[in-house]
C-alpha positions, -999 to +999 in steps of 0.1 A: -383-193-014-344-181-032-323-165-059-312-194-086-278-177-095-264-160-077-246-168-039-228-144-020-201-159-002-168-147+022-140-164+032-112-152+060-075-161+053-048-155+081-014-157+072+015-161+093+044-136+084+038-139+053+076-129+038+077-107+000+108-123-010+099-104-045+095-074-036+121-046-055+125-016-032+106+012-040+123+044-063+112+067-038+135+085-012+129+076+022+139+121+025+113+129+006+086+110+028+099+118+063+099+155+061+075+166+086+071+138+107+089+142+141+114+113+139+134+107+170+170+106+165+174+065+153+157+074+126+122+066+141+087+084+147+081+098+183+039+085+178+013+067+166-003+096+153+023+107+129+040+071+116-002+061+102-002+108+086+035+092+074+023+064+060-014+075+044+010+095+029+028+069+012+008+044+008-022+050-011-042+020-002-046+031+034-074+054+022-103+028+014-125+035-008-166+018-007-155-016-018-121-019-009-099-012+027-063-018+038-056-021+076-036-015+106-043-033+144-032+004+163-013-025+182+009-030+149+011+004+144+024+006+178+048-021+173+057-011+140+063+027+153+099+019+174+112-014+153+120-011+121+118-051+113+082-041+114+083-017+108+102-028+073+077-055+073+047-039+071+052-015+050+070-044+027+037-058+023+009-017+024+042-015-008+028-053-032-017-046-018-019-032-050-008-063-067-023-085-038-057-068-047-058-078-087-051-110-083-076-114-056-098-103-083-082-129-114-087-154-088-124-149-082-126-144-122-108-177-120-140-196-103-165-180-124-172-152-094-168-113-092-150-100-067-172-074-050-153-069-018-122-072-006-106-061+034-075-064+046-059-062+084-025-060+095-025-079+129+001-092+153-005-130+142-004-116+101-022-108+080-060-112+079-075-112+039-121-112+038-132-112+006-167-115-006-179-124-041-208-130-060-206-170-080-223-166-116-213-132-122-175-133-131-157-096-139-141-070-113-167-041-092-161-012-108-157+011-072-122-010-065-111-006-099-110+032-100-091+031-063-069+007-078-067+033-108-059+067-084-035+044-065-013+026-102-015+067-113-003+086-083+022+052-080+033+071-115+041+113-106+058+104-071+079+081-091+079+106-119+082+136-093+116+116-073+127+111-107+131+151-114+138+158-076+173+135-083+177+145-116+176+177-104+202+166-075+229+155-095+228+184-120+236+204-091+263+177-076+281+182-108+284+219-112+316+231-096+312+271-093+301+299-114+314+318-139+317+353-128+327+382-155+327+419-151 
């Protein structure tokens, strides 16, 4: 006895060190994100806890939803905490996670299925992606859609906030002094 027309599948994709050459630098000023976190003199975080808090604050994809999550292996977190190259690689990949998940949704739809669960995990061996979908049903999962929309809104708010701060700094730098009238 079986259910006709519906089947579940799960795929795990492991990528080596993914190089994202098309990643554009963030408009956000890094000094805004470092505020309140303990760093040593080389602009590296002193502990994994502070670095984890920093990343979670900056990259909303690290706040999971019911059907999607982005995880970082503790060993990767420890290495990135003190290694600038690893930190750059990690942050470049975290920055593109919403787009990668949208592309996974599109890929599922193009194969006649619906992505109902997705998990990314950054490990010392690269990046692992696990997806689960339903064949015979197309569209997107509402929980994943809401999660992606929240990330988009948060990024837009952060970009607007950064633009305002840059405008204020530019205005402040242009002022030479104050005129005093007696």
